N, C-alpha and C positions, 0 to 999 in steps of 0.2 A: 505494500500500501503506499509506498512511496519511502524515500528516506535513503541514505546511503551508509557503506559502512564509517565512514569516516564521522558520522554524526552520531548521537546518543539514539535516538529512536528508529528503529528499524520498521516496523510495522506493529499494526494495532486493528481489532475489530471490536464492533458493538453487535450483541444478538440478544435475543431473548427464548428463555426456556422459561415454560409454566409461567409463576408469579416473578421471577428473576431476570431482572437485567444482566448480562457477562459483559464485562469490558476485558480484553486481553490485549497486553501489549508486550513487543518484545523490544530489548535494547540492544545495544553493540556492546556493552560491558556489564557485568553485574549492579544491579543497584540496591546497597542496604536499606531496607525499609526504614528503619532505625535513624538513618544519617536524612531523611526526607521531613519536610514540616509537613504536618497534617493541616492546618490551618495558617498559611504561607503569608509574609509579607510581599505581595506579588512585585512591588516596586525596588524591593532592598536587594542589595546588590550581593547581601551575604547569604540570600534565601534559597535553599536548596528544595527543589518540588517537583512532583510528578502528577498533574491534572489532567482529569477529562473533564471537559468543558462543551455544555450543551446549553443549545439555545435554538425556543422555538420557532419555527419557519414563521417569518411574519413579526418576530419581536427582536430586539435588539441586547437586552439583558443575557446574561448568561449565570448557569449553575455550574459552579465547577466541584468535582468531585477529585479530592487529593488523597493521594495514598501515602500510608507510612505514619511516622511519627513514632514518638517515645510512648511506651506502654501499650502492650498487646496490638502492634500495628495490624496482627493477621483479622483482629475481629473490630476494627474501627475504620471508618474513614471520615476524612473532614468533608464538609458542605460550605463552599462559599457562594455567597450571593452577590453579583456582580453587575453594576447598571449599565447603561447604555455608555457612560463617560469616562468606562473602565473602573471606576470606584469600588472597591469592595463596599455592601450597605448590610450585610448579615454573615454571622460564621456558626455553623454548629457541629457537634460530632456526633456520628451516625454509628450505628450498630450493621456490621456488613461481615464478608468475609473475604479474606486477601489468601491464595494460594500462591506456592512457587512450584509450578512442575519443573523448571530448571532452573538454573542460576540466573538466567536472561531472560525470564518468561514469569510476568504476574498476570493473575487472573482474580480480578473483581466480581463479587458476587452480591448483587444488592436488591432489596425488595423497592422498586420504584416509588411507591408511593411515599416512603422514609423520605426521600429526596423531594418531595411534592414533585415528582414526575406523573403524569396523567397521559393517559393514550393519545396520542398525538405524533404528527411529525418533528423531526428536530433536526438540526444542522450541529454536527459536532466536530469537535477535533481534540487531539491530547498537546497538552503543554509543558514541557520540560525546562528546566532553569539548573544550571550546575553553581552552585553554592560557592564563592570566594572569587569567582571569576574576575580578572581585571580588563577583560580586553575592552575596547573601544570601537563602536559604540557599545554600550551596556547590550544592547539587542543581540550582540554577536555570543553571548552567555545563555542564551535561550534559545527554544526550538520551537518547532509546531508540525504536527503531522495530522495532515498534508501540509506542505509547506507553505501553501497557499489557498485561501478559501476552505472550504470545510466539507465536510461528507455529510450524507442524508439516512436517516434511520427514522424507520417508523415505529412507535412503540404501540403494541394492537392492546386491546381489552383482554381479557382472560375470562375464563369462566370453568367451573368445578365440573369434570365430567364421570369421575369415579374414584378409586382409591385403591391402596396397595392392598396385599395381604391374600390370605388363603381365607376360605368361608366355612370351612366343614365343622364347625363344633358350635355349642351353646354356650354364652357367656351371663355372668350374674355380677360381675364386677371385674375391675381394672387392677391392677398391682396394687398391693397393701403396703409396699415399702415408700409408696410417693402421693404427697398430700395433695391429688388432683381428682377431682370430683367432675362427673358429668351429668349436667342437668338435662333431662330429655322429658318431651313433650307429646301428648298421644291425642289422636281423635281428629286432628283438624286437616286440611285447613277450614279457620273458620273466620269469623268475622272477630274474635279475639286475638286471632294470632299476629295482627300487626302492632295491639298494646303489648304483648310478651316481645317482639321484635324491639319494640321502643327501649324496653326497659333493659334487654341484654346490651342493646347499642350503647346505652348512657353510661352501665355500668363496666362496659367492655369486659364481657363475659360472652363466651360461645354456648350453644346448645345442639340439640339434635331432635328435630322434629318428624316423627313417625306418622305418614298422614295417611288418610283411608282413600281410596280411588271416587269414591261417589262422591267425596266433597269438593273436590279439584277442581268442578265446571267454576268458570267464572272467577278463579281466584290463582290464574296464571303469574300476576304479577308477585304478588305473596309468594308464593312459590318461588320466582326468580330472586326475590329480596332475601329470603332465608339463605338460600346459598351465596348470594354478591355480598353478602355481610359476614360471611366467613363461618356460616353454621352448616349443619348436614342434614339432609334430607331421609329417611327411612322409609320401608314399606311396612305397612298396617293392613294390609289386606284391601281386596275391593269394597267390599261391603260389610266390615267389619265381623267377618266371619270366622267362626272357631275352625280350627283344623282344616286349613286351608290347602288345597291341592296345588301342585307346581304351576298349572294353568291359570289360576285366581293369582298367583303371586306374580306370575309373567305378566298377566295382562295389567296388574298395577303398576310394576316396573315400567310397562311400556307406556301408560298415562304420565308416569313422570318423564320418561326420558321426552316424551312430545311437548312436556309443560317447558322444560328446563335444558336438556340435553344431559341431565345429570342420571348415570347408573346406578341407582342405589347399591350399596354395599350391606347394607342392614337390614333385618326385617324382625320386626316385634310381634308376635302372635296375640291377638286379643284375648285379653283377660289372663294373659299368660300361661293358656291352656296349650301345653303342648308333649309332642312324643314324638319318637323316632322316626316318624314318616314324614311329619311336619320339617323336623330339623334336615331332612334329607331333601324335601324338597324345594326348602331354601337354599340350602348349599348348590341343588341344581341350578336354580335362579341367579346363581352367584351371590348369595346374600350368606353374610354370619346371622344366626339367631340369636336375639339380645333380649335379656331379662331384667331385672333389677334388684338390688338389696335394700333400697330405701323406698318405702311407700306411704306417703302421707294421707291415702285414699281421700284425695281430694277430690274424686269422681262423686262421691256422696254430700258436696259441698257444707263441709264441717265448720266454715267460717277459715276466714285468713289466719287468726290467731293459732289457729289449731294447727294449720297446714304448715305455719311456721315453725311453732312449736316440735311439732312430729318429724320436721325434715331436720332440724338443726341439732335435734336429740339424739338421732339414728345414724349420721353420715360417720364415714370412716374414711380414712384413705383409701382410694381407688371405687368409691360408693359410684352405683349409677344409680340417680334418681328418678323415679316415676311420679308425674304429673300429667294436668290434662291442659290442652289449650282450646279443645273442641269437647263436642258430644254435650253440650249440655251450659248451664251458666259457668263462667270460670271465672268471674271477677273477682272471688274469694282468694285463688289460687294468682290470679295477677297482681293482685292487693300484697300478697304475702311476697311474691317473688324479689323487690327488691331488698327485702330486710333479712331474705335467707342470703342474698349474694354477700351484702355488707358481714352479716356475723360470721360467715364461711371464711370470707378472705380475712377478715381479722383473727380468724384463728390459723391463718396461714396456708389456706387451700387456695389453689388456683383452679381457673373451669376450663374443659375442653371439649371436643366433640368426643362421642364413644369411639371412633375410629382412631383419635389421637389418644384418648385414654387408653387403648389396648396397643399403643406402639407403633399403628400404622400413619397413614398420611393420606390426605386427599390429593387427588392427581388437577392439575390444573391446565388448559389449553389455552394458546391465544386464537383469537375467533375475527372475523371481520376484515 
């Protein structure tokens, strides 16, 4: 991609893999990460830096992601906001991953939203400066790749399409060694579901929604919102049927895919009624069968206080909590949810989807 052996930068690439932005740069000589400035003073002759500069097409300001720096250079990257006049108007340190496949190759892996990058077209270039350089003019101490102008990259939106891992077992909880909890919600989508999503978004918590096929008509936007906000959708049969067949589960999966492009990885049997045939049918449909170990019986609408106390009193590390956002009046459960999250978080718990609780991950792919 340009550059010569006499210069510091040989070539660079920018790509997208799932939810991650991947920046790769090759240099003519090894670059010690700890010698670089994570938040450089770009006009200082002493500053040494290596930055990816991105500029939205049609805009003049830049976001510069600068590699290295003292203290965990493999886990952090600097962000500098530079205005049209070239003045730095904001700085921050972001979580990221830096890998060194070889002495002369650096790979940055970053979640674009952390850097304020949204799906659109960007012009980009690599900026490098060798600290302590006394050349005149000072511009000779630095370099850009490409040497003139910019390259163009399109950051595409992503969506969840499935998850990793096998499906042939029944699960009631996750590992008891970590203070992680999965909040799950059954019998929707319903008119209550957006309220549950509002609470989870406000509290920065994720959950898993086991959905009934017959309830999906007219609620496609809610289902897409579930996935777009980092939650997960599971299969809860087409008609809330006990001991469903493979064909029932396959039909519900087809409805979910048609609405969201997501292939469910999890199945929850209504009422927890399950036998080996049901587990086998779910596995054949590509899903793991998920039960629970905390049940506040909120389906009976006992009131928000009872839902709260039953959940926080029973949760253990690795718990899967059963609640409902559909199938009846769910105002009590909705009212209890903020306090449940606050109390458990104060006790050191964090919240994950069921897939994450079980050590797997959702798979995201770009589209559009």
